[in-house]
C-alpha positions, -999 to +999 in steps of 0.1 A: -041+592+004-065+589-024-098+571-016-100+555-050-068+536-041-084+521-010-091+483-012-128+477-019-134+450+007-110+454+036-108+484+059-075+500+067-068+517+100-043+544+105-029+563+134-050+594+141-020+617+140-012+606+104-049+614+095-045+649+110-066+640+141-058+648+177-056+614+196-062+632+230-095+646+217-106+612+205-096+595+237-123+617+255-149+598+235-147+567+257-154+583+290-183+604+275-198+573+259-197+554+292-211+582+312-237+598+289-243+574+260-241+539+276-265+523+251-238+527+223-227+493+212-202+503+186-186+535+171-164+538+140-148+571+131-134+573+095-111+601+084-098+604+048-111+569+041-093+552+070-105+541+104-091+566+129-111+553+159-132+522+167-146+509+199-172+484+210-192+481+242-217+459+260-202+427+247-204+436+210-176+434+184-169+445+148-188+415+132-220+419+152-250+434+134-274+458+150-310+468+141-303+504+128-340+514+128-346+545+105-311+545+092-328+520+068-346+549+052-313+564+039-304+530+024-338+531+006-330+566-007-298+553-022-316+524-038-342+547-054-313+568-068-296+536-082-330+525-097-334+558-114-298+557-128-304+523-141-337+533-158-361+512-137-377+545-124-381+576-147-373+603-121-383+616-087-413+633-101-429+601-114-463+595-098-465+570-070-497+555-085-478+546-117-464+517-098-497+504-085-520+503-116-544+478-099-551+502-070-585+518-071-582+553-056-610+576-044-592+609-037-580+631-065-550+643-044-535+607-045-529+612-082-505+641-076-482+624-051-447+617-065-417+598-054-401+631-044-430+637-019-422+603-003-385+610-002-388+644+013-416+635+037-440+660+021-468+637+011-502+643+028-512+620+057-542+620+080-522+618+113-505+646+133-468+650+126-447+626+147-478+607+157-479+581+129-499+549+140-471+525+131-486+498+152-517+499+131-496+495+099-480+464+114-513+448+121-524+449+084-524+419+061-514+443+032-492+472+043-490+487+009-527+490+003-531+503+038-506+531+031-521+539-003-555+542+014-541+565+040-521+586+016-537+618+004-569+614+024-561+644+046-532+668+050-516+692+026-493+681-002-459+698+003-460+701+041-434+682+060-448+652+079-425+624+089-438+590+078-423+555+081-452+541+060-442+564+031-407+550+032-422+515+031-441+525-001-407+534-016-395+499-009-425+485-027-418+508-056-383+494-058-398+459-060-425+469-085-399+485-108-369+461-105-387+428-098-365+424-067-370+431-030-351+460-017-329+435+002-320+417-031-315+449-050-293+463-023-272+432-021-266+433-059-263+470-066-251+486-034-238+463-007-217+439-028-200+467-049-188+485-018-177+454+002-206+453+027-218+420+040-247+404+020-279+405+039-294+370+040-331+362+037-347+353+070-382+343+064-406+360+088-423+335+111-446+360+128-452+397+129-452+405+165-432+433+181-401+412+187-401+400+151-405+435+136-386+457+160-371+436+189-347+408+197-359+386+168-349+411+141-324+396+116-312+404+082-339+428+068-374+425+080-402+418+055-439+427+055-465+399+051-462+402+013-424+399+012-416+436+007-385+446+027-394+472+053-387+506+040-385+526+072-367+503+096-358+466+100-323+465+085-294+451+105-258+463+098-224+462+115-209+496+125-182+491+099-207+486+071-226+517+083-194+536+080-188+521+045-221+534+033-213+569+047-179+568+030-195+560-003-216+592-001-187+612+011-167+600-019-194+611-044-208+576-050-175+562-062-160+530-047-129+513-061-132+535-093-168+523-098-196+548-098-221+530-076-245+560-071-244+592-092-229+622-075-259+642-087-282+620-067-260+623-036-259+661-039-297+663-044-303+639-015-282+659+010-290+695+000-297+719+029-333+731+030-358+747+054-371+713+066-336+701+073-345+669+055-333+658+020-341+625+003-345+604+035-314+621+050-314+647+078-293+677+068-277+699+095-257+731+096-242+745+128-213+769+134-204+768+097-202+730+096-225+711+073-234+675+079-259+650+067-271+622+088-289+589+086-307+587+119-324+558+136-343+554+169-322+547+200-293+567+188-282+549+156-265+572+132-243+576+101-230+612+102-211+625+071-192+658+074-177+665+040-157+696+049-138+676+076-136+644+055-153+625+083-178+597+087-190+587+122-211+555+125-227+546+158-248+515+165-269+515+196-292+494+218-328+508+216-338+530+246-364+558+248-350+593+246-312+586+242-288+615+243-283+632+210-254+617+191-247+650+174-237+665+207-212+637+211-198+642+176-197+680+180-179+678+214-155+649+209-150+641+172-151+674+152-127+692+176-102+663+170-098+673+134-066+693+127-075+716+099-054+729+070-039+695+061 
């Protein structure tokens, strides 16, 4: 089964046994999801490019979209790579302020911050790690200026500090360099080429919690100036989440078309001391390497190259959900029959 031979738009399913997976191991997923991961709305397991397992819960089905939260960041990472390949952006070491020539800065450290710093979460911010004031960002009339003001004021360049505002700045950089919102650029250069659904433009009516994070989230959320949110706000189906993961697992090739360079994918997902690549979490345990797009509430796209596996999970937001890696480690990875 060659992945290049797969149809570019329609998924194919296959019996787990023909994909060298143990059906009994996979069947244990359902009871574990219902008992310990009940906020999971959909799960798709792809092996060798074919759907080996797919289930939906809580009234959802394969065509329903879900707010995937910070999984959005890994999509932004892909778009930066595509923009570099296309010559819109020079490289990851281009200075952030290059894209905002009108911005008047007052701290020398701001001049040193690069796209790489934003991708790897190593830009300096004044807040404590994991205590970013995201609510304050959402109250601003201009999110980009607010983030530029905050960037480089305190903190040390090169130290890991997770920032959703920094990812939003990358979305603005995509728009500044390509002339298109991240949503428009993704539809044209990423989603359409791999058969994902086009994300429609839903004009924001207000910027309250429900509009930005809650039940009113549709398509891809925008800031007050029309920039697609860089750190969250994208809605996807579980199948399209799996499609994006499969693109990465296949070295950026889809239907014989190089959508993203393999070099970018390799750089983005390289293991490192921070366990964080270019807006992807990188993970190594018991000799198994995985890279994951993770979002609040237990949304995840998990790619395990050695096992030729993609696991996509869409979830309803709850505080402190059970770690999806445990579910994957206990029920999916053991289902792979090696030496095929």
